[in-house]
PDB file of N, CA, C, O and CB in Angstrom:
ATOM      1  N   ASP A   1       1.411  27.991  18.181  1.00  0.00           N
ATOM      2  CA  ASP A   1       2.419  28.637  17.357  1.00  0.00           C
ATOM      3  C   ASP A   1       2.343  30.134  17.631  1.00  0.00           C
ATOM      4  O   ASP A   1       1.307  30.761  17.407  1.00  0.00           O
ATOM      5  CB  ASP A   1       2.210  28.319  15.832  1.00  0.00           C
ATOM      6  N   MET A   2       3.422  30.695  18.108  1.00  0.00           N
ATOM      7  CA  MET A   2       3.458  32.113  18.461  1.00  0.00           C
ATOM      8  C   MET A   2       3.700  33.003  17.238  1.00  0.00           C
ATOM      9  O   MET A   2       3.570  34.223  17.331  1.00  0.00           O
ATOM     10  CB  MET A   2       4.542  32.362  19.504  1.00  0.00           C
ATOM     11  N   GLY A   3       4.050  32.405  16.091  1.00  0.00           N
ATOM     12  CA  GLY A   3       4.224  33.163  14.866  1.00  0.00           C
ATOM     13  C   GLY A   3       5.608  33.733  14.650  1.00  0.00           C
ATOM     14  O   GLY A   3       5.854  34.345  13.611  1.00  0.00           O
ATOM     15  N   ASN A   4       6.518  33.558  15.584  1.00  0.00           N
ATOM     16  CA  ASN A   4       7.873  34.104  15.438  1.00  0.00           C
ATOM     17  C   ASN A   4       8.927  33.005  15.499  1.00  0.00           C
ATOM     18  O   ASN A   4      10.082  33.259  15.842  1.00  0.00           O
ATOM     19  CB  ASN A   4       8.147  35.145  16.526  1.00  0.00           C
ATOM     20  N   GLY A   5       8.523  31.781  15.162  1.00  0.00           N
ATOM     21  CA  GLY A   5       9.432  30.645  15.220  1.00  0.00           C
ATOM     22  C   GLY A   5       9.330  29.867  16.520  1.00  0.00           C
ATOM     23  O   GLY A   5       9.946  28.810  16.661  1.00  0.00           O
ATOM     24  N   LEU A   6       8.557  30.380  17.473  1.00  0.00           N
ATOM     25  CA  LEU A   6       8.395  29.731  18.775  1.00  0.00           C
ATOM     26  C   LEU A   6       7.050  29.012  18.826  1.00  0.00           C
ATOM     27  O   LEU A   6       6.013  29.588  18.499  1.00  0.00           O
ATOM     28  CB  LEU A   6       8.504  30.768  19.929  1.00  0.00           C
ATOM     29  N   THR A   7       7.082  27.755  19.237  1.00  0.00           N
ATOM     30  CA  THR A   7       5.869  26.967  19.417  1.00  0.00           C
ATOM     31  C   THR A   7       5.859  26.436  20.842  1.00  0.00           C
ATOM     32  O   THR A   7       6.851  25.869  21.299  1.00  0.00           O
ATOM     33  CB  THR A   7       5.784  25.800  18.379  1.00  0.00           C
ATOM     34  N   LEU A   8       4.757  26.615  21.541  1.00  0.00           N
ATOM     35  CA  LEU A   8       4.609  26.141  22.916  1.00  0.00           C
ATOM     36  C   LEU A   8       3.607  24.999  22.952  1.00  0.00           C
ATOM     37  O   LEU A   8       2.570  25.054  22.291  1.00  0.00           O
ATOM     38  CB  LEU A   8       4.161  27.290  23.854  1.00  0.00           C
ATOM     39  N   MET A   9       3.917  23.959  23.728  1.00  0.00           N
ATOM     40  CA  MET A   9       3.035  22.811  23.883  1.00  0.00           C
ATOM     41  C   MET A   9       2.893  22.513  25.376  1.00  0.00           C
ATOM     42  O   MET A   9       3.856  22.625  26.135  1.00  0.00           O
ATOM     43  CB  MET A   9       3.582  21.564  23.105  1.00  0.00           C
ATOM     44  N   ALA A  10       1.686  22.134  25.783  1.00  0.00           N
ATOM     45  CA  ALA A  10       1.442  21.744  27.168  1.00  0.00           C
ATOM     46  C   ALA A  10       0.288  20.763  27.175  1.00  0.00           C
ATOM     47  O   ALA A  10      -0.586  20.814  26.310  1.00  0.00           O
ATOM     48  CB  ALA A  10       1.138  22.984  28.073  1.00  0.00           C
ATOM     49  N   GLY A  11       0.285  19.878  28.144  1.00  0.00           N
ATOM     50  CA  GLY A  11      -0.801  18.917  28.238  1.00  0.00           C
ATOM     51  C   GLY A  11      -0.589  17.978  29.391  1.00  0.00           C
ATOM     52  O   GLY A  11       0.282  18.179  30.237  1.00  0.00           O
ATOM     53  N   TYR A  12      -1.399  16.952  29.406  1.00  0.00           N
ATOM     54  CA  TYR A  12      -1.272  15.922  30.427  1.00  0.00           C
ATOM     55  C   TYR A  12      -1.635  14.590  29.809  1.00  0.00           C
ATOM     56  O   TYR A  12      -2.297  14.535  28.772  1.00  0.00           O
ATOM     57  CB  TYR A  12      -2.167  16.227  31.657  1.00  0.00           C
ATOM     58  N   TYR A  13      -1.210  13.538  30.433  1.00  0.00           N
ATOM     59  CA  TYR A  13      -1.656  12.227  30.021  1.00  0.00           C
ATOM     60  C   TYR A  13      -2.088  11.475  31.260  1.00  0.00           C
ATOM     61  O   TYR A  13      -1.490  11.591  32.330  1.00  0.00           O
ATOM     62  CB  TYR A  13      -0.549  11.464  29.252  1.00  0.00           C
ATOM     63  N   ASP A  14      -3.133  10.710  31.087  1.00  0.00           N
ATOM     64  CA  ASP A  14      -3.799  10.022  32.181  1.00  0.00           C
ATOM     65  C   ASP A  14      -3.263   8.603  32.287  1.00  0.00           C
ATOM     66  O   ASP A  14      -3.485   7.786  31.393  1.00  0.00           O
ATOM     67  CB  ASP A  14      -5.328  10.015  31.979  1.00  0.00           C
ATOM     68  N   VAL A  15      -2.563   8.307  33.369  1.00  0.00           N
ATOM     69  CA  VAL A  15      -2.023   6.970  33.569  1.00  0.00           C
ATOM     70  C   VAL A  15      -3.140   6.025  33.989  1.00  0.00           C
ATOM     71  O   VAL A  15      -3.444   5.062  33.285  1.00  0.00           O
ATOM     72  CB  VAL A  15      -0.897   6.985  34.622  1.00  0.00           C
ATOM     73  N   GLU A  16      -3.742   6.301  35.127  1.00  0.00           N
ATOM     74  CA  GLU A  16      -4.858   5.486  35.621  1.00  0.00           C
ATOM     75  C   GLU A  16      -5.793   6.357  36.449  1.00  0.00           C
ATOM     76  O   GLU A  16      -6.094   6.017  37.593  1.00  0.00           O
ATOM     77  CB  GLU A  16      -4.343   4.282  36.465  1.00  0.00           C
ATOM     78  N   GLY A  17      -6.251   7.459  35.903  1.00  0.00           N
ATOM     79  CA  GLY A  17      -7.133   8.369  36.619  1.00  0.00           C
ATOM     80  C   GLY A  17      -6.420   9.651  36.981  1.00  0.00           C
ATOM     81  O   GLY A  17      -5.200   9.749  36.848  1.00  0.00           O
ATOM     82  N   TRP A  18      -7.177  10.639  37.440  1.00  0.00           N
ATOM     83  CA  TRP A  18      -6.635  11.961  37.735  1.00  0.00           C
ATOM     84  C   TRP A  18      -5.541  11.930  38.782  1.00  0.00           C
ATOM     85  O   TRP A  18      -4.629  12.755  38.736  1.00  0.00           O
ATOM     86  CB  TRP A  18      -7.731  12.872  38.188  1.00  0.00           C
ATOM     87  N   ALA A  19      -5.604  11.013  39.714  1.00  0.00           N
ATOM     88  CA  ALA A  19      -4.577  10.959  40.763  1.00  0.00           C
ATOM     89  C   ALA A  19      -3.203  10.633  40.185  1.00  0.00           C
ATOM     90  O   ALA A  19      -2.187  11.007  40.771  1.00  0.00           O
ATOM     91  CB  ALA A  19      -4.953   9.918  41.822  1.00  0.00           C
ATOM     92  N   ASP A  20      -3.155   9.951  39.057  1.00  0.00           N
ATOM     93  CA  ASP A  20      -1.888   9.553  38.439  1.00  0.00           C
ATOM     94  C   ASP A  20      -1.557  10.353  37.184  1.00  0.00           C
ATOM     95  O   ASP A  20      -0.591  10.027  36.494  1.00  0.00           O
ATOM     96  CB  ASP A  20      -1.925   8.087  38.100  1.00  0.00           C
ATOM     97  N   ALA A  21      -2.326  11.382  36.872  1.00  0.00           N
ATOM     98  CA  ALA A  21      -2.095  12.151  35.643  1.00  0.00           C
ATOM     99  C   ALA A  21      -0.760  12.882  35.721  1.00  0.00           C
ATOM    100  O   ALA A  21      -0.392  13.400  36.776  1.00  0.00           O
ATOM    101  CB  ALA A  21      -3.245  13.161  35.403  1.00  0.00           C
ATOM    102  N   GLU A  22      -0.042  12.922  34.616  1.00  0.00           N
ATOM    103  CA  GLU A  22       1.238  13.605  34.519  1.00  0.00           C
ATOM    104  C   GLU A  22       1.118  14.764  33.544  1.00  0.00           C
ATOM    105  O   GLU A  22       0.429  14.654  32.530  1.00  0.00           O
ATOM    106  CB  GLU A  22       2.352  12.632  34.080  1.00  0.00           C
ATOM    107  N   THR A  23       1.777  15.861  33.840  1.00  0.00           N
ATOM    108  CA  THR A  23       1.762  17.019  32.957  1.00  0.00           C
ATOM    109  C   THR A  23       3.078  17.120  32.190  1.00  0.00           C
ATOM    110  O   THR A  23       4.112  16.609  32.620  1.00  0.00           O
ATOM    111  CB  THR A  23       1.507  18.306  33.760  1.00  0.00           C
ATOM    112  N   TYR A  24       3.010  17.787  31.056  1.00  0.00           N
ATOM    113  CA  TYR A  24       4.235  18.059  30.309  1.00  0.00           C
ATOM    114  C   TYR A  24       4.172  19.469  29.725  1.00  0.00           C
ATOM    115  O   TYR A  24       3.099  19.989  29.420  1.00  0.00           O
ATOM    116  CB  TYR A  24       4.444  17.006  29.183  1.00  0.00           C
ATOM    117  N   LEU A  25       5.331  20.062  29.582  1.00  0.00           N
ATOM    118  CA  LEU A  25       5.502  21.370  28.957  1.00  0.00           C
ATOM    119  C   LEU A  25       6.636  21.261  27.952  1.00  0.00           C
ATOM    120  O   LEU A  25       7.632  20.584  28.207  1.00  0.00           O
ATOM    121  CB  LEU A  25       5.792  22.484  30.020  1.00  0.00           C
ATOM    122  N   ALA A  26       6.490  21.919  26.816  1.00  0.00           N
ATOM    123  CA  ALA A  26       7.560  21.886  25.815  1.00  0.00           C
ATOM    124  C   ALA A  26       7.535  23.174  25.009  1.00  0.00           C
ATOM    125  O   ALA A  26       6.486  23.799  24.847  1.00  0.00           O
ATOM    126  CB  ALA A  26       7.414  20.654  24.879  1.00  0.00           C
ATOM    127  N   ALA A  27       8.683  23.560  24.512  1.00  0.00           N
ATOM    128  CA  ALA A  27       8.810  24.727  23.639  1.00  0.00           C
ATOM    129  C   ALA A  27       9.799  24.379  22.532  1.00  0.00           C
ATOM    130  O   ALA A  27      10.849  23.787  22.780  1.00  0.00           O
ATOM    131  CB  ALA A  27       9.278  25.999  24.439  1.00  0.00           C
ATOM    132  N   SER A  28       9.446  24.751  21.324  1.00  0.00           N
ATOM    133  CA  SER A  28      10.308  24.527  20.175  1.00  0.00           C
ATOM    134  C   SER A  28      10.573  25.881  19.523  1.00  0.00           C
ATOM    135  O   SER A  28       9.665  26.699  19.377  1.00  0.00           O
ATOM    136  CB  SER A  28       9.661  23.517  19.161  1.00  0.00           C
ATOM    137  N   TYR A  29      11.824  26.106  19.134  1.00  0.00           N
ATOM    138  CA  TYR A  29      12.193  27.374  18.504  1.00  0.00           C
ATOM    139  C   TYR A  29      12.981  27.105  17.233  1.00  0.00           C
ATOM    140  O   TYR A  29      13.976  26.380  17.247  1.00  0.00           O
ATOM    141  CB  TYR A  29      13.015  28.255  19.475  1.00  0.00           C
ATOM    142  N   ASP A  30      12.529  27.694  16.137  1.00  0.00           N
ATOM    143  CA  ASP A  30      13.209  27.564  14.848  1.00  0.00           C
ATOM    144  C   ASP A  30      14.357  28.567  14.821  1.00  0.00           C
ATOM    145  O   ASP A  30      14.131  29.777  14.816  1.00  0.00           O
ATOM    146  CB  ASP A  30      12.219  27.800  13.647  1.00  0.00           C
ATOM    147  N   LEU A  31      15.586  28.063  14.805  1.00  0.00           N
ATOM    148  CA  LEU A  31      16.771  28.911  14.819  1.00  0.00           C
ATOM    149  C   LEU A  31      17.155  29.409  13.431  1.00  0.00           C
ATOM    150  O   LEU A  31      18.026  30.268  13.296  1.00  0.00           O
ATOM    151  CB  LEU A  31      17.928  28.162  15.425  1.00  0.00           C
ATOM    152  N   GLY A  32      16.515  28.878  12.411  1.00  0.00           N
ATOM    153  CA  GLY A  32      16.826  29.258  11.033  1.00  0.00           C
ATOM    154  C   GLY A  32      17.906  28.380  10.445  1.00  0.00           C
ATOM    155  O   GLY A  32      18.668  27.756  11.184  1.00  0.00           O
ATOM    156  N   GLY A  33      17.984  28.321   9.147  1.00  0.00           N
ATOM    157  CA  GLY A  33      18.998  27.532   8.465  1.00  0.00           C
ATOM    158  C   GLY A  33      18.889  26.041   8.699  1.00  0.00           C
ATOM    159  O   GLY A  33      19.879  25.321   8.569  1.00  0.00           O
ATOM    160  N   GLY A  34      17.692  25.560   9.046  1.00  0.00           N
ATOM    161  CA  GLY A  34      17.488  24.134   9.290  1.00  0.00           C
ATOM    162  C   GLY A  34      17.785  23.694  10.711  1.00  0.00           C
ATOM    163  O   GLY A  34      17.746  22.499  11.002  1.00  0.00           O
ATOM    164  N   ALA A  35      18.079  24.625  11.599  1.00  0.00           N
ATOM    165  CA  ALA A  35      18.371  24.286  13.002  1.00  0.00           C
ATOM    166  C   ALA A  35      17.155  24.602  13.867  1.00  0.00           C
ATOM    167  O   ALA A  35      16.438  25.570  13.613  1.00  0.00           O
ATOM    168  CB  ALA A  35      19.624  25.065  13.518  1.00  0.00           C
ATOM    169  N   SER A  36      16.930  23.788  14.879  1.00  0.00           N
ATOM    170  CA  SER A  36      15.842  24.039  15.819  1.00  0.00           C
ATOM    171  C   SER A  36      16.240  23.579  17.216  1.00  0.00           C
ATOM    172  O   SER A  36      17.104  22.719  17.387  1.00  0.00           O
ATOM    173  CB  SER A  36      14.553  23.326  15.364  1.00  0.00           C
ATOM    174  N   LEU A  37      15.592  24.169  18.199  1.00  0.00           N
ATOM    175  CA  LEU A  37      15.843  23.868  19.601  1.00  0.00           C
ATOM    176  C   LEU A  37      14.532  23.437  20.242  1.00  0.00           C
ATOM    177  O   LEU A  37      13.504  24.084  20.043  1.00  0.00           O
ATOM    178  CB  LEU A  37      16.455  25.094  20.344  1.00  0.00           C
ATOM    179  N   LEU A  38      14.557  22.355  21.008  1.00  0.00           N
ATOM    180  CA  LEU A  38      13.392  21.855  21.731  1.00  0.00           C
ATOM    181  C   LEU A  38      13.770  21.701  23.190  1.00  0.00           C
ATOM    182  O   LEU A  38      14.796  21.102  23.512  1.00  0.00           O
ATOM    183  CB  LEU A  38      12.886  20.504  21.138  1.00  0.00           C
ATOM    184  N   VAL A  39      12.942  22.240  24.073  1.00  0.00           N
ATOM    185  CA  VAL A  39      13.104  22.066  25.513  1.00  0.00           C
ATOM    186  C   VAL A  39      11.796  21.504  26.025  1.00  0.00           C
ATOM    187  O   VAL A  39      10.733  22.055  25.738  1.00  0.00           O
ATOM    188  CB  VAL A  39      13.483  23.416  26.240  1.00  0.00           C
ATOM    189  N   SER A  40      11.854  20.405  26.787  1.00  0.00           N
ATOM    190  CA  SER A  40      10.636  19.800  27.323  1.00  0.00           C
ATOM    191  C   SER A  40      10.852  19.336  28.755  1.00  0.00           C
ATOM    192  O   SER A  40      11.975  19.071  29.184  1.00  0.00           O
ATOM    193  CB  SER A  40      10.188  18.623  26.448  1.00  0.00           C
ATOM    194  N   HIS A  41       9.750  19.246  29.477  1.00  0.00           N
ATOM    195  CA  HIS A  41       9.785  18.698  30.832  1.00  0.00           C
ATOM    196  C   HIS A  41       8.533  17.871  31.055  1.00  0.00           C
ATOM    197  O   HIS A  41       7.413  18.317  30.805  1.00  0.00           O
ATOM    198  CB  HIS A  41       9.901  19.829  31.897  1.00  0.00           C
ATOM    199  N   VAL A  42       8.753  16.654  31.534  1.00  0.00           N
ATOM    200  CA  VAL A  42       7.669  15.736  31.886  1.00  0.00           C
ATOM    201  C   VAL A  42       7.883  15.329  33.327  1.00  0.00           C
ATOM    202  O   VAL A  42       9.011  15.044  33.728  1.00  0.00           O
ATOM    203  CB  VAL A  42       7.625  14.479  30.936  1.00  0.00           C
ATOM    204  N   GLY A  43       6.812  15.296  34.117  1.00  0.00           N
ATOM    205  CA  GLY A  43       6.913  14.879  35.517  1.00  0.00           C
ATOM    206  C   GLY A  43       7.629  13.551  35.649  1.00  0.00           C
ATOM    207  O   GLY A  43       7.378  12.633  34.868  1.00  0.00           O
ATOM    208  N   THR A  44       8.509  13.435  36.615  1.00  0.00           N
ATOM    209  CA  THR A  44       9.341  12.235  36.752  1.00  0.00           C
ATOM    210  C   THR A  44       8.703  11.163  37.619  1.00  0.00           C
ATOM    211  O   THR A  44       9.344  10.151  37.904  1.00  0.00           O
ATOM    212  CB  THR A  44      10.680  12.604  37.328  1.00  0.00           C
ATOM    213  N   ASP A  45       7.448  11.354  38.051  1.00  0.00           N
ATOM    214  CA  ASP A  45       6.767  10.331  38.840  1.00  0.00           C
ATOM    215  C   ASP A  45       6.077   9.298  37.966  1.00  0.00           C
ATOM    216  O   ASP A  45       5.534   8.321  38.482  1.00  0.00           O
ATOM    217  CB  ASP A  45       5.758  10.972  39.762  1.00  0.00           C
ATOM    218  N   ALA A  46       6.086   9.493  36.664  1.00  0.00           N
ATOM    219  CA  ALA A  46       5.416   8.566  35.752  1.00  0.00           C
ATOM    220  C   ALA A  46       6.116   7.210  35.767  1.00  0.00           C
ATOM    221  O   ALA A  46       7.330   7.119  35.949  1.00  0.00           O
ATOM    222  CB  ALA A  46       5.386   9.138  34.317  1.00  0.00           C
ATOM    223  N   GLU A  47       5.335   6.180  35.576  1.00  0.00           N
ATOM    224  CA  GLU A  47       5.882   4.825  35.535  1.00  0.00           C
ATOM    225  C   GLU A  47       5.468   4.143  34.243  1.00  0.00           C
ATOM    226  O   GLU A  47       4.393   4.417  33.709  1.00  0.00           O
ATOM    227  CB  GLU A  47       5.414   4.002  36.756  1.00  0.00           C
ATOM    228  N   ASN A  48       6.309   3.263  33.745  1.00  0.00           N
ATOM    229  CA  ASN A  48       6.009   2.411  32.597  1.00  0.00           C
ATOM    230  C   ASN A  48       5.753   3.171  31.302  1.00  0.00           C
ATOM    231  O   ASN A  48       5.139   2.621  30.388  1.00  0.00           O
ATOM    232  CB  ASN A  48       4.827   1.572  32.905  1.00  0.00           C
ATOM    233  N   ASP A  49       6.197   4.398  31.199  1.00  0.00           N
ATOM    234  CA  ASP A  49       5.983   5.153  29.973  1.00  0.00           C
ATOM    235  C   ASP A  49       7.086   6.196  29.852  1.00  0.00           C
ATOM    236  O   ASP A  49       7.205   7.066  30.714  1.00  0.00           O
ATOM    237  CB  ASP A  49       4.572   5.822  29.958  1.00  0.00           C
ATOM    238  N   ASP A  50       7.889   6.125  28.805  1.00  0.00           N
ATOM    239  CA  ASP A  50       8.963   7.100  28.668  1.00  0.00           C
ATOM    240  C   ASP A  50       8.779   8.007  27.454  1.00  0.00           C
ATOM    241  O   ASP A  50       9.687   8.764  27.110  1.00  0.00           O
ATOM    242  CB  ASP A  50      10.290   6.390  28.574  1.00  0.00           C
ATOM    243  N   GLU A  51       7.625   7.943  26.804  1.00  0.00           N
ATOM    244  CA  GLU A  51       7.326   8.810  25.676  1.00  0.00           C
ATOM    245  C   GLU A  51       5.953   9.411  25.907  1.00  0.00           C
ATOM    246  O   GLU A  51       4.941   8.718  25.799  1.00  0.00           O
ATOM    247  CB  GLU A  51       7.387   8.035  24.320  1.00  0.00           C
ATOM    248  N   VAL A  52       5.915  10.706  26.226  1.00  0.00           N
ATOM    249  CA  VAL A  52       4.692  11.356  26.671  1.00  0.00           C
ATOM    250  C   VAL A  52       4.269  12.431  25.688  1.00  0.00           C
ATOM    251  O   VAL A  52       5.108  13.165  25.166  1.00  0.00           O
ATOM    252  CB  VAL A  52       4.877  11.954  28.061  1.00  0.00           C
ATOM    253  N   GLY A  53       2.986  12.527  25.436  1.00  0.00           N
ATOM    254  CA  GLY A  53       2.436  13.574  24.588  1.00  0.00           C
ATOM    255  C   GLY A  53       2.649  13.322  23.111  1.00  0.00           C
ATOM    256  O   GLY A  53       3.269  12.335  22.713  1.00  0.00           O
ATOM    257  N   ALA A  54       2.126  14.229  22.308  1.00  0.00           N
ATOM    258  CA  ALA A  54       2.205  14.079  20.855  1.00  0.00           C
ATOM    259  C   ALA A  54       3.641  14.108  20.340  1.00  0.00           C
ATOM    260  O   ALA A  54       3.943  13.542  19.289  1.00  0.00           O
ATOM    261  CB  ALA A  54       1.403  15.171  20.181  1.00  0.00           C
ATOM    262  N   GLY A  55       4.524  14.770  21.086  1.00  0.00           N
ATOM    263  CA  GLY A  55       5.930  14.845  20.681  1.00  0.00           C
ATOM    264  C   GLY A  55       6.782  13.733  21.233  1.00  0.00           C
ATOM    265  O   GLY A  55       8.001  13.751  21.059  1.00  0.00           O
ATOM    266  N   ASP A  56       6.173  12.751  21.904  1.00  0.00           N
ATOM    267  CA  ASP A  56       6.909  11.638  22.526  1.00  0.00           C
ATOM    268  C   ASP A  56       8.054  12.156  23.393  1.00  0.00           C
ATOM    269  O   ASP A  56       9.200  11.730  23.245  1.00  0.00           O
ATOM    270  CB  ASP A  56       7.458  10.682  21.446  1.00  0.00           C
ATOM    271  N   TYR A  57       7.732  13.075  24.294  1.00  0.00           N
ATOM    272  CA  TYR A  57       8.733  13.674  25.175  1.00  0.00           C
ATOM    273  C   TYR A  57       9.205  12.664  26.211  1.00  0.00           C
ATOM    274  O   TYR A  57       8.432  11.813  26.652  1.00  0.00           O
ATOM    275  CB  TYR A  57       8.166  14.923  25.870  1.00  0.00           C
ATOM    276  N   GLN A  58      10.457  12.757  26.593  1.00  0.00           N
ATOM    277  CA  GLN A  58      11.069  11.856  27.565  1.00  0.00           C
ATOM    278  C   GLN A  58      10.817  12.357  28.989  1.00  0.00           C
ATOM    279  O   GLN A  58      10.603  13.551  29.199  1.00  0.00           O
ATOM    280  CB  GLN A  58      12.583  11.723  27.300  1.00  0.00           C
ATOM    281  N   LEU A  59      10.843  11.453  29.959  1.00  0.00           N
ATOM    282  CA  LEU A  59      10.654  11.831  31.353  1.00  0.00           C
ATOM    283  C   LEU A  59      11.763  12.761  31.814  1.00  0.00           C
ATOM    284  O   LEU A  59      12.906  12.627  31.378  1.00  0.00           O
ATOM    285  CB  LEU A  59      10.601  10.593  32.242  1.00  0.00           C
ATOM    286  N   GLY A  60      11.437  13.703  32.692  1.00  0.00           N
ATOM    287  CA  GLY A  60      12.407  14.667  33.183  1.00  0.00           C
ATOM    288  C   GLY A  60      12.531  15.832  32.221  1.00  0.00           C
ATOM    289  O   GLY A  60      11.617  16.100  31.441  1.00  0.00           O
ATOM    290  N   THR A  61      13.652  16.521  32.271  1.00  0.00           N
ATOM    291  CA  THR A  61      13.900  17.674  31.412  1.00  0.00           C
ATOM    292  C   THR A  61      14.830  17.276  30.271  1.00  0.00           C
ATOM    293  O   THR A  61      15.846  16.615  30.482  1.00  0.00           O
ATOM    294  CB  THR A  61      14.503  18.846  32.224  1.00  0.00           C
ATOM    295  N   THR A  62      14.465  17.689  29.069  1.00  0.00           N
ATOM    296  CA  THR A  62      15.260  17.376  27.878  1.00  0.00           C
ATOM    297  C   THR A  62      15.523  18.658  27.100  1.00  0.00           C
ATOM    298  O   THR A  62      14.622  19.476  26.916  1.00  0.00           O
ATOM    299  CB  THR A  62      14.538  16.327  26.981  1.00  0.00           C
ATOM    300  N   ILE A  63      16.748  18.827  26.649  1.00  0.00           N
ATOM    301  CA  ILE A  63      17.110  19.919  25.752  1.00  0.00           C
ATOM    302  C   ILE A  63      17.690  19.271  24.494  1.00  0.00           C
ATOM    303  O   ILE A  63      18.656  18.511  24.563  1.00  0.00           O
ATOM    304  CB  ILE A  63      18.141  20.929  26.428  1.00  0.00           C
ATOM    305  N   GLU A  64      17.097  19.577  23.370  1.00  0.00           N
ATOM    306  CA  GLU A  64      17.474  18.920  22.115  1.00  0.00           C
ATOM    307  C   GLU A  64      17.750  19.976  21.048  1.00  0.00           C
ATOM    308  O   GLU A  64      16.922  20.854  20.804  1.00  0.00           O
ATOM    309  CB  GLU A  64      16.357  17.943  21.641  1.00  0.00           C
ATOM    310  N   LEU A  65      18.900  19.887  20.426  1.00  0.00           N
ATOM    311  CA  LEU A  65      19.271  20.764  19.318  1.00  0.00           C
ATOM    312  C   LEU A  65      19.370  19.903  18.064  1.00  0.00           C
ATOM    313  O   LEU A  65      20.080  18.898  18.059  1.00  0.00           O
ATOM    314  CB  LEU A  65      20.625  21.520  19.602  1.00  0.00           C
ATOM    315  N   SER A  66      18.672  20.282  17.015  1.00  0.00           N
ATOM    316  CA  SER A  66      18.712  19.465  15.803  1.00  0.00           C
ATOM    317  C   SER A  66      19.061  20.331  14.594  1.00  0.00           C
ATOM    318  O   SER A  66      18.783  21.529  14.545  1.00  0.00           O
ATOM    319  CB  SER A  66      17.360  18.750  15.582  1.00  0.00           C
ATOM    320  N   PHE A  67      19.678  19.669  13.629  1.00  0.00           N
ATOM    321  CA  PHE A  67      20.098  20.336  12.387  1.00  0.00           C
ATOM    322  C   PHE A  67      19.597  19.511  11.207  1.00  0.00           C
ATOM    323  O   PHE A  67      19.658  18.282  11.232  1.00  0.00           O
ATOM    324  CB  PHE A  67      21.663  20.510  12.326  1.00  0.00           C
ATOM    325  N   ALA A  68      19.103  20.186  10.180  1.00  0.00           N
ATOM    326  CA  ALA A  68      18.687  19.523   8.945  1.00  0.00           C
ATOM    327  C   ALA A  68      19.562  20.059   7.812  1.00  0.00           C
ATOM    328  O   ALA A  68      19.726  21.270   7.660  1.00  0.00           O
ATOM    329  CB  ALA A  68      17.155  19.760   8.648  1.00  0.00           C
ATOM    330  N   PHE A  69      20.122  19.138   7.018  1.00  0.00           N
ATOM    331  CA  PHE A  69      21.006  19.532   5.926  1.00  0.00           C
ATOM    332  C   PHE A  69      20.360  19.245   4.604  1.00  0.00           C
ATOM    333  O   PHE A  69      20.952  19.508   3.557  1.00  0.00           O
ATOM    334  CB  PHE A  69      22.345  18.819   6.019  1.00  0.00           C
TER     335      PHE A  69
END
């Protein structure tokens, strides 16, 4: 948590050893008023798993805008 509404996440998950490990990067930004933006990227070489990391990020690059009312 960067303290200004921006949160950065990074990590890896082990498929079957270091040779198959996949990395992920994500950033979340609080836009205010119940809106937030999430950008994530997970390596696209992963197999049999489409939800990676604690945020269940999707394979490839994802941009997500959400609103809470």
